[in-house]
Phi, psi and omega in degrees: 000318181299319180297318180297316179297316179298317179298316178296324180295331179284326182281324184218070188298333183266001180290148175281129182250331178227132179209133172216194183293336186257328196216149174223129182235136170276172178302313179299322179293318178298315180296322178294317178297318180296319179295318178297315179297319179298317178296314181298313180296323178297318178295314180294316181299320178297316179296319180295315179298318179297330180278347182083009181262184178238142180258130177237097180291137179231126180293123183294343180278355179296149175298148182306320181298323179290318178298316178299318178297315180297315182287334180292339182271359182225161177269102184271125176252331181216149174230127176248136179231153173285136183306325180296333185264001186292337179286340181271000000 
């Protein structure tokens, strides 16, 4: 999938690849966001592995009931949030 996205980005770099009511991303923007997320997740994953714990990413836009259901199935000892999402 990654190869396909990269190939499309080379053929039509200014095309919109992701669009919703809030956001629109071109291929270069999508690839930049993906690279940033990969670096961030890599840093967090390394720290989690070193601690001997498990990381369970949860999308902050999920309904509260879904988050409660997800967290109810695991033994949560710590929660880390992105500073931008703390208001939600």
